[in-house]
C-alpha positions in Angstrom: 0.0 0.1 0.0 1.2 3.5 -1.0 0.2 6.6 1.2 0.2 9.8 -0.7 0.4 13.3 0.9 0.3 16.7 -0.5 3.6 18.7 -0.4 3.3 22.5 -0.8 6.6 23.8 -2.0 7.6 27.5 -2.0 10.7 29.5 -2.8 12.4 30.6 0.5 13.3 34.1 1.1 16.8 33.3 1.8 17.2 31.0 -1.1 16.3 27.4 -1.9 12.9 26.2 -1.0 10.8 25.1 1.9 7.7 22.7 1.9 5.1 21.6 4.3 2.4 18.8 4.2 -1.4 19.7 4.3 -2.3 16.3 5.6 0.4 16.0 8.5 0.6 19.4 10.5 4.1 20.0 11.8 5.8 18.1 8.9 8.0 20.3 6.8 11.3 20.2 4.9 13.8 22.6 3.1 16.5 22.3 0.8 18.5 23.9 -2.0 16.5 22.3 -4.8 12.8 21.1 -5.1 13.8 17.5 -5.1 15.9 17.9 -2.0 13.3 19.8 -0.3 10.5 17.1 -1.2 12.8 14.4 0.1 13.5 16.3 3.4 9.5 16.6 3.7 9.1 13.0 3.2 11.5 12.3 6.1 9.7 15.0 8.1 6.3 13.2 7.5 7.7 9.9 8.5 9.3 11.3 11.8 6.1 13.1 12.7 3.7 10.1 12.0 6.0 8.0 14.1 6.0 10.7 16.9 2.3 11.1 16.8 1.7 7.3 17.0 4.0 7.0 19.9 2.5 9.9 21.8 -1.2 8.9 21.2 -0.5 5.3 22.1 0.2 6.2 25.6 -3.4 7.6 26.0 -5.0 4.4 24.8 -6.9 2.2 27.3 -5.5 -1.2 27.8 -9.1 -2.4 27.1 -9.1 -0.8 23.7 -8.9 -3.0 20.5 -6.4 -2.0 17.8 -7.4 -2.3 14.2 -5.8 -1.3 10.9 -7.7 0.9 8.6 -7.0 0.8 4.9 -8.1 3.6 2.5 -8.1 2.4 -1.0 -6.2 4.6 -3.5 
């Protein structure tokens, strides 16, 4: 399964580019080229999703049941 996210890439005032993800608040990236910026954003998305999963898991009741939800593409 492939997850797809929306990258918004803009020129940075100091040069290069910066990007953020519409679907994952807090995930961002920057770089000298658009390709580098998008790769850094991809890493930022992975880190933010892992962080959120870990943080939110601490709030889950021991009685809760975990299920995987798949969204078809």
